[in-house]
N, C-alpha and C positions, 0 to 999 in steps of 0.2 A: 199475681204468682198462687195460686194455691198448691200447697203441699201436704194437707193434712187428710188423713185418712179416715173418712165416714162412713157410716151406718147406712144403705140407702135402699127402699123397698128396688123388688126387681121389677115392678110396674112403672117404677120413676128411672129406669135405667135404658138405654134406646140399643135392643137388641140388633137393629142394624149398621151399628158404629163397626169399622172394620176392626176393634180389636176382638171380634170376637169371630172373623174370618176362620183364623186357626183351629180355634174351640170345634166348630159346627164342621171343618175337615175332618179333628179328629174323632167326632164323636157325632154320628148321623141324627142320634136322636136329641143333641145339643135344643135344636129351638122347639121342638116337643116339650121338653121338661122345664127350659125356662120361662116359658108361657105358664103351665104349671104352677110355677113357682111364683107366677108374678098375679095370679088369678087369687092365693090362696094367703097371699100375703106376705109371704117370706121378704127378708134381708140377707144382704150383703155387703162387706168391704167392700169399696172404692177406693182410688184415689185418682183425681185429677190433674193435670198439666196445663194451667193454659186452656183450660176445657176438653181437654182430650184426656179422653179414659186410657192409664196407665199403668191399671192394676185389679185385681177382680178376685174377691176369698169369699168360700160361701162355707159359713160349719154346720153341723149336724149333730145332733146330742146321738148315738144308736148305743142307747146302752140297753143292758139288758135283753139284751139277744145275741146268740150263735152266730157269727159271721159264715156262711155257709155258702155264700159267691167267691171266695179266695182260697186259694192252695197253698198250703196248709189252713183247713178249717180254724177260725179262732173262736175260742171258749166266752161264754156270756161275764162279761164285765163291765162297769161303768167306763164307757167308750165314746169317744170324739172324733168325728170325720172333719177331715177336710174336703170337704163335696169336689168343688172346683178353686183353683187357686190358680193364676195366671198372670205374670209380670211382665209390664211390654220391655220397660228400659231395666235391660238387664245387669240391674244393680244391686251391688252386693248389702249395701245400706239398706237401701229398699227393700229388701228381700226381710231382712234383720225386719225390720221394723212390722212386717206381715206376722214372721214366726213370732214377735211379741204379741200378737194380737191373740195369735193361737194359743199359745202358753196359758195368757192370761185368761182364754178363754175356759182352759181346761182345767184350770185350777181353779176358777168360779164354781166349775160343774163337778170338780172332785173324781174328776176322769182317771181310770185306773192307765190309760194308752191312749194315744193317738193317734191315727193313719189315713194314709194318702195314697190312690191309688197312680201313679204316674206311668208316662212312657219315657223307655231308655234316653230317648235322643233331646228330654228337656233335663239334660247334665249341670246345665245351670243353676238351674232350682233345686236339683237331686243334691249339687253339692252343696247348698247354704242348707238344706234340711240335714243333710246329714253332719254339718260342721255342729248342727244344736242336737245330735242326739239319734235321728231317726235312722233305724236299718232296715237292711232290707229283710224282709221276712217272708215273701210269696210271692204268688203270681196272682193275678185277676186278669183272664186271655190274656194280652199279650202288653197287658200292664203289671208294672212290677208294683210290690205292696209295701210301702213302708211304714215303720212302725215307733212311736216314741214310748217308752217304761216312761211311767209317772210316779211311780213308787220304788225306784230303787237309784242308787248312784251306779255310776263306773268308773270313778272318780277321775275325771277331768271336767275340768273347771267348764270350760265352756257346751260342750257336750251335755254335763250334766243340767244347763240349764233350763226352768229357772228351780232348780230345787239346789241345796247344798245341806250340808255339814258342818255343826256349830263344834262341835266334839274335841277337845283339843286343840281349838286354834285358838289367835291372839285376837283381844275384842277391841274398838278405839272407839271413840267420838271425833267425828272431825267437823267442824263448822265449814260455813257457808254463808255468806250476804244474803239478803233478798233478793236484791238487783241478779244474781247471778243463779241463786236456786231455782225462780222461776224458769228461767231459760233450761238448767241442764236436767231439770227434775219436774217435768211439766204436767205429770200425774200425780206429783204430790205438793201440789200447791196448798194454800192453807185455808182459803175459803171457806166455808161451810158447806163442801160437797154435801153429794147425795152420797150416801156409805155404801149404796148398792156396786156393787163389782162392775157392773157395765158402766154404769159411769163412772165411778174412779179412774177406770182405764182409759178412758177418750182419748183420741190421737189429738191433742192439740197443739201441738209443736213441729216441725222437723227434726227436732234434738230428741224426741221418743224414739231413744234407742236403748237397746241391750247391751253397750258398751258406753261409758264416761270418757271422757280425759279432764282431768283437775289439773288447775295450773295454781301452783302457791307460793309464800314466803317461809312456811315456818319449817324451816331446819329440819325440825325433829320428825316428819314425817318422813324423810330419808330412810330411819329405822322400820318401815315398812315391808312388807315381805309379800311375794308369793300367796294369796290362800289366805292372809287377813281379811279379818270384817270390821267395817268400816259402819258405825251408824252415821248418820247424814244428820247435822244439826242445823237447823237452818237459823240464823240470828234474828235478834228482833230487830224488827222495823218501827218508822216512825207512830205507829197505832194504836200503840199500849206499853206495858212493861215488860222488860224481859221473861219473868216469873209465870204470865201468859202467853206471848209472843214468840221466845224465842222457844223453838219445839225441832223434837228427832223426827224427821220424815218416811227415812227410809234406809232400808241397807245393803248395805252394795258389796262387795268381793274382791281384794285387791288383784291384778293380774302383773302388774309390771308395777315397777319405782324407774324413775330414770332423772338427771338433771339436762339442767341446759347442756351444760359442757360435753355429754356426751354426746354431743350430734357434733358432726366434722362442720356440718353448713347449716347455716342459718335455712337453707333449701331444704333441707334433710329433717330437721326439726319441725320447720312447717307441715312438709310430707306425713311426720308421724303421727303431730296433733291437729290436724286441720280435720282430720276423718268426722271425732267424735267431740271437737271441743265447741264452746257455744262464739270461738271469738274469729272475726278473719282474716286475711292471710297478713294483713298489716299492722292490725293489731298482734299479733302471734309473732311477729317478727321484733315488735319489740319485748317480748316479754322473755325471747331467747337473747336481747340484748341487755336483759337485766341480769341482777348478779342475785346467785345463789337460787335461781326457780326450779324445783320437782316439779316432774312428771306426773303424774299417778294415774295409770289408769286400770280401771273398774269394771269390772261387770255389776250391772242394775239389778239384784236379785227380787228385792220387797218393798212395796210403797207402801207402807204401817195404815191399816186401817184406819185408827184414831192413833192422833200426836198427843207424842208422850213432850209433855211442856218441860220449862224450865223448872217451875216450880215444885212439879213431884220427883225430878230428879234429886234438888235440894234437899226437901222437906221428907223424901220416904225412903232416896236410894243414898239419902246423906254424901253426893256429890258436889265435893264445894273445891272445883282445883284454883289454884293461883291465875292459871290462864284456861281458857271455854274453846280456845281456838283448834287444840288437839292433848290428846290425853289418850290411857289407856285402863281399860273399866275391867271388872272383875268379870269372872263366869256368871256369877246371880245376878252382877248389876245389868248385864246383858240380859240374860234370860229374864229379867223382870221390865225391862224395856219392852222385848218382843210380847209379853203377857199384856203390859197393860195399852202396846199399840194393835190386841187384837189381831195377832198375825197369823194370817189362817198356818193351823199345823202343819197341811200333808206336804207345803214347798222344802219345811225339814225332817230330813230322811238321817236319821242317828242311829 
């Protein structure tokens, strides 16, 4: 079963697939447009499940021109267009994964805004887009025009995604073992990835989602609160000393903190954690039975372009905690981590 989102040439995608029937019905020129894209070498993000096409996403850079075919017209800016977007299985998690693709592409091209035109009948897809900050801003014929502003915050953690503010927020380091890190943060793996952002954001796992569930037995993590920022610290593996192999890879924002005893039944616990965790139902049931399990739900905002090593943390930032599992960082230390990690400045709006 392949659940990986891949970038594929239009020419290698079967236009006669029944997946495209509704698009042909909605857009009379769809076949001609698709064939044109096939000839010019264009690509789209697709996902197949058991060899059946389940999702299709085409993105287009429309920067530097005024949008005159929508009402009201939109002024010149750096603009990413979601050209065609369809998901067969109206599955929220799959929708979120494609939203992450859209946001990553927008950050890569430093877009001021993203827009999509969509028929009102596609309420499931509209609901997902609205959850992540797309607002109805006009019409294009019979279609709605939904726009996501990539330069300002509205004060809602999910709707602002992937943007965040760091001013006035508490910052922490949170460690995770390598075997769990690779599954939970698949686009922050440690190998010598190509630093080209389109490569860095490759979808390599079904867990490549906007939200994460982190389970641990570190009682101090219970002090975390919604909005707190955590630098994800991947502990060392067997390939070398911690100085080089223990690294900060990602920045997340806390959404919610709960304990296993906050759930009345194991079923409630599994239902909450199963959606975004890396463990199966049986493993989660064992976590529930464990004493003092802490459940952290987080928004995954940033994969660092360059990993920040333990050596840099100890030598340059003078961080020498008794326990590397979890501790608070100063504003200055956090800023230095972002700088060393070459974080895209457009993600942070302060």
